[in-house]
C-alpha positions, 0 to 999 in steps of 0.5 A: 500499499502506497504512502506520501507524507506531504510538507508545505515549502514556501520555495520549490527550488530551495526544498528540490535542491536541499533534499537532493543535497542533504538526503541525496534523493532524487525528484521523481517526475518530469520538470516542469518550467522551473526544471523542478518537478510538479508536484514536487516528489521524492521517493523514500522507499519502495512504497512512500514518497515525499511530496513538498507543496507549496504552501498556497496549495497546501492551504487549499488541501487542509481547507480551514485547518491550520498548519503549524507556524514556522517554530512549532512541530507537528511531525518528526521525519527521521532519517534511520542510519547504520552507525554513529558515523553515519549520523555525524556526516549526514548531519553535516551533509545536511548542514551544508546543505541548508539545514539547521543543526537544531540538536548536535550529533550525540547520544542522549541516553537511547541512542546516537542521534541529531536533529535538523531542520529544512529550509521550512523548518521541517524537523528530522531526526536521523539516528541509528537504527534500531 
């Protein structure tokens, strides 16, 4: 059963470039006039895609339900890796791509992890797999 995770984005080009550089994701679909696929989608797994919807369009989908303002999180996305060194490296890769490191890599008592925010403020927990 396929799933899609949809997030609002203020700038499709910035989001496209960030997810390619930060997490080595490739966009799915034919490029629009601006060179970015519309809708902007990234395959996360065999049956899971990340969809980044322009903020105005996101409002059409959510109707009268307001989305969380920047700095307030309704969701935490996880990127699972195989080792503490991979957490450190991916955190640095994401930072270099434009992420804000919210929690530096370390072990708070339940495993090596970090938290980064994408350019729209969406949080990603990078952690060693379970």
